C-alpha positions in Angstrom: 16.5 -4.0 -18.0 15.5 -1.3 -15.6 12.9 -1.7 -13.2 10.6 1.0 -14.7 10.7 -0.7 -18.1 9.9 -4.1 -16.3 7.0 -2.9 -14.7 5.8 -1.0 -17.8 5.3 2.4 -16.0 6.3 6.0 -16.5 8.7 7.3 -13.8 5.4 9.6 -12.5 3.1 6.6 -12.6 5.7 4.4 -10.7 6.2 7.5 -8.1 2.5 7.9 -7.3 1.9 4.4 -7.2 4.8 3.8 -4.8 4.1 7.0 -2.6 0.2 6.0 -2.3 1.2 2.7 -1.1 3.9 3.9 1.3 1.6 6.7 2.9 -1.4 4.2 3.2 1.0 1.7 5.0 2.5 4.6 6.9 -0.9 5.6 8.5 -1.6 2.1 9.1 1.3 1.7 11.2 0.7 5.0 12.9 -2.9 3.8 13.9 -1.4 0.4 14.9 1.1 1.9 17.1 -1.2 4.2 18.8 -3.8 1.4 19.0 -1.3 -0.9 20.6 -0.4 1.4 23.2 -3.8 2.4 24.1 -6.2 -0.3 23.3 -9.5 1.4 24.0 -9.0 3.7 21.1 -10.6 1.8 18.1 -8.8 1.3 15.0 -10.3 2.7 11.9 -11.6 0.1 9.6 -9.6 1.6 6.5 -6.5 0.9 8.3 -7.1 -2.6 10.0 -5.3 -5.5 9.2 -7.9 -6.9 7.2 -8.4 -3.8 5.2 -4.3 -3.8 4.5 -4.8 -7.3 3.1 -7.0 -6.7 0.8 -5.4 -3.3 -0.2 -1.8 -5.5 -0.6 -3.4 -8.1 -2.8 -4.8 -5.5 -5.2 -1.7 -3.8 -5.5 0.1 -6.8 -6.0 -2.3 -7.9 -8.7 -2.1 -4.2 -10.0 1.5 -4.7 -10.1 1.4 -7.9 -12.2 -0.9 -6.8 -14.6 1.4 -3.8 -15.4 4.1 -6.1 -16.2 1.7 -8.3 -18.6 1.2 -4.9 -20.7 
């Protein structure tokens, strides 16, 4: 059984979800890197560790729910 069948997604849905997660994590990485070098620049709440933790839990729940369908 291939990954798309296991996750019960079409190629396009899988692509959109994976890229949304990847870009969000990439932006978070960039803000954290800049903040680490220049701590006087505040982190946007959208890309904070707390926000990323909440988002990753939601993404994980979404992934598990897709498998049940």
